[in-house]
N, C-alpha and C positions, 0 to 999 in steps of 0.2 A: 351649369352646376346648380344643384338644389340650394335654395335659400337657407341660410343659417337659421336654426330655430330661434324664435323670439325669446329673449330673456324676460321672464315675468317680472313686472315691476314690484318693488318692495311695497308692501301695504303701508299706507300712511299711519303714523302714530297719532291716535286720538289726542286732541288738544288737552283733554283732561289728564292724560298720562304723561305729557311732556314736563320735564323738570324746569322750574323757573330759572331765569338767568342767575348767575352767581351773585351779582350785586343785589338783586331782589331778595335772594335768600338771606344775605347778610342783613339787609334792611329790615326784613320781617323778624329775624332773630333778635336784633337789638331793640327794635321798637316794642315788640311784645314783652321783652324782659324789662324795659323801662316802664311800660304802662302797668304791668302787674307787680312792679317794684322788686323783681329779682335783681335788677340793677337799680339800686337806690340812688337818690341825689347825693353827689359827692364821690361816686364811684369813678375811678379812672380806668377807661378801657383802652387797651393797646391794639394796634393793627395785628400784631403777631398772634395775640391770644384769640382775637376774633376770627382770624383766618383759620387757626387750628380748630376752633370750636365748630365752625361751619363747614370746614373742609374745602377751602378755596384759597386762591393766592391773595396777596395783599392789594392788588389793583382794584378788584371789586369791593374790597373793604373800604378803601378810600372813597369810592364813588357813593357807597351806601351812607357813610358817615357825613359826607357833604349834604346829602338829602336830609338827613336827620338834624343837622345844624340849622338848615333853612327852616325846619319845622319848629325850632326852638326847644328841642329835647336835649341836645348836647352842645358843648362848646369845644371846638377843635383847638389843640395846642400843638404847633409844629414840633416834630421829633419827640413829643411826649405821649400824645394820645388824645382821647376824647373824654371830657369830663361830663358826666350825667348831671344835668342841672336840677337843682331842687325846686320844688314849687314855692314861688315867692308869695308874700302876703299881698302884693299888688295884683299878681295873677289870680289869686283866690277871689279878691274883691271884684276884679273885672269880670271873671267868669260868672260869679253869682249875680252881679248886676245885670249882665246880658241875659242870663237865664230867666231872671224875674221879668224882664221886659217882654221876652218872647213867650214864656210859658203862661204868664197871667193872661195875656192876650189870647193865646191858644185855648186855655181852659174856658174862657168866656165864649169863644167861637164854637166850642164843642157842644154847647147847649142851644137848641135841643139836639140830642145825640141820635145818630142812626143806630139801628140794631146791629149793624156790622161793626161799628166802632165799639159798642158795648161788649160784643162777643170777643173782639180782639183784645180789649183791655182785660177782660176776665181771663183769657188764655195766658196773657203775659203775667198777670198777677199769680196765677197758678204756677207758671214756670219759675217765678221768683221763689215761691215757697219750696219747690223741688230743689232748686240750686242751693237754697239755704240749708236744706236738710243734708245735701251732699258736702257742705262745708267748703266749697270752692269760692273763695272771695272774689277772684277775678271774674268768674262766671256770674256771680251775684251782681257785681258792679255793671256788667254788660246788660243783664236782664233789667236792672233798675233803669239804666239809661234808655233802653228800648221802650219801656213803658211811657216815659215822658216824650220820647221822640214820636211815638205813635199819635199822641195828642197834638203835637206840633204839626205833623204832616197832615192831620185831619183838617187843620185850619185852612188849607188850600192856598197858602201864600208861599210860592216857590222861593222868593227871595229870603223870607224868614226861615224856611226849611234849610236852605243852603247855609245861611248864617249859623243856624243851630248845629248843623252837621260839622261845621268848622270847629266847634267846641268839643267834638267827640273825644279826642285823645286826652285833652285836659280834664274832662269830666271823668273819664275812666280812671285816670291816674289819681285824681282826688278821691274818687269813690273807694278805691282799694285802700288808700291811706286812712280814710275815715273808718272803714270796716276793720282794719288791722288794729287801730287804736281803741275802737269802741265796738267790740263784737256784738253788744246788745243793740246796736243801732240797726242791725239787719231786721230784727223783729219790728222795731219802731218804724222803719221804712215801709215794710209790708203793711203795717196797720194804717199808716198815713196814705199809702197808695189806695188802700181799700176805702178810706174816707173820701178821697178824691173821686174814685169811681162811683161811690154812692151819691155824691153831690151831682156829678154829671148825669147819672142815671135818673136822679130826681128832677133834673131840669133846673137846678139852682145855680146859676152862673156866678152869683156873688159868693156863695159858699165854696164853689170850686176854686175861685181866684184866691180866697182866703187860705184854703188848705195849701195851695201852691206856694203862696208867700211864706207861710210858716215853715213848710217843709224845706224849701230851697234855701231860705235864710239860715236855717239850722246848719247847713253845710259849712258856711263861713266860720261859724263859731267852733264847730268840731275840728275842722282841718287846722285851725290856728291853735288848737289845744286849750281853748278858753273854757271848755266844759268838761267835767270829769264824771 
């Protein structure tokens, strides 16, 4: 008997087109909303509401919320839901102190700067200006953080880079809070970033460190609402 015709194999779906697992979709939805303050501190999230918002069952919602609790963004309360944690005064102080330790060191290490670093910082500064004109506070906070992260990465210390990356979520959340409360701070940040770039370009390590200290220390004052 003639052999049955071969059934053509289904083409593989490119990885870029595959839908993320349900728990990952919930995790991303909640985390993004917390970081850009659509879910502000004190908001109580329920499994049912999140399941409906993302279009999944409650099981992946529970999995995602457990991950977010470990990261310190929410607190789970059995049979009630998940409370979005507000940024505490201690967290602000800890983040600013850590940033100063890492970023002052990195600013000094940036001198003398390579042409590649200068070009990259110029591009990031221009990106900040564009995001500012668009009025997207979350995007402005991201580009602000990327400017500083580029200088830290340039220092070539992998341990410090990983430590700095661990601050990412807290920095973004604080950054959006500052920009919401003090819209004029966007222009001030861009100006100060320009001053930092000028100091690095001029090869003045002391001036670069001083700009970083003034710029980063300002965050603590603004997030606490001590400056109007």
